[in-house]
Structure formats: structure tokens, C-alpha cells
C-alpha positions, 0 to 999 in steps of 0.5 A: 490511605491511613484507613488501608491495610497494609496488604492493600496499600501493597496491592495498590502500589503493584496494580500502578507499577504495574501500568506505569508503562501503559499510562505513559505511552497513553499520556506521551499519545495525546501529547502527540496528538496535541502537539501534533494539532499546533505544528506547522504542516511538516512538524504535524506530519512528522509528530503524527506519523511517528505516534501511528508507527508504535502498533503491535501489529507492525512488529510482528516481522523482523525488519532488516534493522532487527537482522542487522542486529542479530547478524553481523552482515559483513561479507554475508550474500543477501538476496534483496526482493524488489519491484523494478517493474519500471515503464521503459521509452516508447521510442527505444524500449529500453530507456527508463523514463520513471524511477520511482521504483528504482529509487525506493529501494535505496534505502534498504540498499544502502542500509545494507551496504553499509553494513557490508553486506553483499547484495543479491536484488531479484526481481520480475519484468512484465509477463514474459510468462515462461519463455526469454524475452530480449528487449521490452517491457516484459524482457530482460533486466539491462535497462535498470542496469544503469540508473540502478548504478547512480542511485546506489552509487556502486558497480551493479554486475548483472548475470542472465539467468536467476538461477544454477551453477553460473548464478550461484558461482557468481554469487560466490565472488561477491566481496563486501560491498558488492550489487548483483542482480539476479535475471528477470524471475518470471522467464520461469512459469514456475515462479508465478507457481511457487516451484520449490526448484526455483525458490530451492535456487534462489536459496542457494545464494545467500543466507539472509532474504531481504523483503523490499517488495510490496507490490508483489507480496500477496502474491506465493511466489517462489522469489516472494514466499518460498525463497523464505524457506531456504534462509537463516532469516527473512526479514522486510525492508524498509519500504516494506515495514513501512507499509504494514505499519501504515496499511494495517496499523491504520485499520488495526489501530486507528486514531479515531475517528477512521473513515476509508473514502472508497472508489473505482469502477468495479464494485466486484472488486472493492465488496471485500473490502468495502464488508471488512472495513464495515467491521473497523471504521467509523465511516465509508464513503463511497465513490467511483462507476460501483456506486450505481450497482448500490444506487440500482440496489436501492431502486434508483433509476441509473439511465447509462450508468455502468452497474455490475448485476451480479452485485447488486444483492449484495450491494443491497446486503453490505448497506444493511449491514452497515446499517446495524453496526451503526456504520455510516456508509455514504453514497454520493447524493448527486452526480455528474451525468453525461450524455457519451463517455468523452472529454467533450461529452455533455454534462449535466448535474444530478440528485441521485434518484433524479438520473434518467434516459441515456445519461450516464454518471462520470463523476461525484458532484458539489454536495456530494463533495460538501458531505465528503469535506464534513465527513473528512475534517471530523476524521483522525485516520483516513484512507483512499483506494480509488478515484471519484470519477474518469479522473483520466478525463479533465470534465470528470477529474473535480470529484478526484482531484478534491479528494485528494486536496481534502486528504493533503489540507486533514494531513496538515491539521495532524490527521494521518492519512493514506493513499491505497495504490494504484488510480488513486496514487495517480490522482494525487500526484497528478494534483502535484498534491503526493508530498503531503499526504503522509503515505502513499501505497507502493501497493494495489492489489497488495493494499487492497488485500491488507485492507481487507485483513488478508496475510499476504504470503511473502509477509506470512513468509519472513522469521517472526520477532 
């Protein structure tokens, strides 16, 4: 330093001070990763999650906490878009048999109530396609009123429409801490077409909008996107905010190596995701019925296994694309075969290139699971979307259950593990491992589109920060 001019010393000092936050953040992240590896499982999950959430992408949109910081919500009407699509008992078509989605809205709703806001809950229910149906899974939202009262600990008033003079009057008469439930938004055909009239009608009920229905965020509907144009501020609820942090962070700023496990029956629904993940992942593991389209592209005999002929060429191109980019796109080296699509089928294990006759592949084989275990064991961020086989049938559930177990084991050692909606969620829950993964996504199509890198209309409509 003695040999340096005062000007150069000054530059070094400025550079050092400028980079202090980055140096500190890097050191902190490194400490969190090291701590997570040695902590007990629950601590590891908490530490890793805290680190993983710190991604700039997750902070692009206003969240409900930010809304409360900007605005005094006492006595203010807040329209909250939620997902109240719960299963009903087949016996009476009214009793809620699984309140998971109702419980999911509680943190955001209680936060708003604690801030003194009046909440107006808004949701679709099934697919009534513009018709007014009194009961059942496509009917009125009456079945959720009782469970919501119990979960929120307050009275829940309900109106039989979601726009119009009577609804506006009910909204105006709300007092601090009241909860009002609107009727099924899909009783209006315009809901799924982002009808401006319905959007404006919903917009008359409140000044602020909170989007907490991730499962419909990929739809540009009146109640998910259009309504935001009529609000002073629009924010993500806790549920949506968490989904964005995990799913967007997983592919945009992962703790590498990043591994994606993609399964499911149809390759046509997953090819866009795979194509996008090739640009972002270190390893991609494929399973489920889709693998036979890839085998066909490799020239293998696939017997009676399902195949989507229209996508064989594209599957071949994706394999070549992954190879050129140095990404490991791994197909199962062996499969479980069956002589018919039934639980009592005769089964056999075969190499992927040795399938013949009338045999059909319904699960991945034991050699595959050993390979997957090694690859998952090397990864620090793992995304699982789609089952490895026909997991609804016990003889063909082994692959999916084992992958779920490997996800749980990875979480225990400090990795970030994400289960993307749909059948993979059902499989993980059936295995009793739902509490042993970092995050279970509540959206099927929305999860896929976010992983593809698409902008979700229900997110794009929210206020920027």
C-alpha cells in the first residue's frame, strides 16, 4: 500500500465499500448452506428456505405485507381472489371432504383482518360455463360458508351474485373486520374471457386487490387479472408470494446443482417445460408414460406402451439439444412392464431397449431408481413434477413413491425440494411425505407455466415494486 498513490488507495477503498453488501450476502449465504447441512432436518428446512427466498425475482411484485405498509387498511374493503374449489361429499353434494384449499387462504385473510380490513372473498367453483347451478361441484359457494367461519373465527356473510347493485350495497355496508363471500364468478360466461364489464363490476366493490389463487394465476380472467385495472393497488397474498419465491427462484436463481424430475403420461404437456429447463438445469430426469415417445425417437421397440407419434421428432430434437448444451437429460435405463393395464397384471422388469410384443411399460425400474438416487443426491435444488408411473395402481407406484422418499431425504440434508402441482402432489401426500419437502405447489397448470418461464397474467396484473 505504501507504493500506491493516494488516488489508487482511494479507488480501492471505494471498491471495497461498494462490494461490502455483496461480500456480506455471499458470506451469509455460504454460512446458511453450511449450517443447513449440519442442522437437524426441521432446522435445515427452515435455514435453507430462508436463504432460498432471497431472490430478486420474488420481489418484483407488491405483496400483502407491502400493501399494509403503504396503506392504512383499517375499514378499507379488500377484494381477495382465492381458490375455494374443494371436493364435496358424494352423499349430500354439500359437505366439504377436504378443506386444504380453505386452510391455504387463512394466513392472508387473518393478516388482513388483523390490519382492520374488510375482506371480500371472490372465487370460481367448478365449471358451470355461465349457467347458474344451485348445488354440486359446479354450483353455488354455499358449502364453504360454514367451514370458512370456523377457520377464520368470524362470521362470513354471503351474497348470491358477484356484481351489481345489491352486491355493491353489501360491500358498502361492511364494517371493520367483516368478511363477505361473493357468488361463483363463473356463473358469468365473461369471467373466463376477461370480460371488461365483469372486471369493472368487481372493481366497484373495493379499492385494493389481493391475489391469492395461484392455481388460476395462469388464466387471464376477470377475477384474476382484469379486476386489477380498477384497483388503487394490487398485491400477492402469502400463498401466491410463496409460490413465486419457490418456483421462480428454483429456476432463475437456484442453489446448484439444479435437478428437475419430470414425469406424467403425456409428453405433449411437458415438452415446453423440458425445453425451457434445458436452458436452466444441470440434470433432468424423465419418467412416466412420456418416456416411450423418447424411446421411439431413439429407435427402440416400445411394445404396447403409450406413445404420442406427433411428438417423436421433437423428442429427438430435445435430446440432441440437451447433449449440445452439456445438460444431462436422463431416461430410465429399465422399466416395469405389464401384460395389461390393470392392477392384477403380470409384470416383468426389462431394459429400455428390450421391450417387445404386447408388453406395456407402466413404471420405472429398479436400476433407474438407483440412477435417480445418485443424481438427486448430488443436487441442491430439486423440482419434481409428474409421477414416474401409474401410481394409482399399487404394483406401479414404486417409482413415484421412491422419488418422493428421495425428495424427503434431500430436504433433510438441506436441499431445496419443490413438488409442482397435480398428480405428483397427490403421490407425495399419499406417501405421507408432504411435510418433508420444502414446498408443495398448489397449482398444476400454473406451476408448469411458471417453470416454463412464462409470465402469468394473474401475477403480471399486480402492482410493481
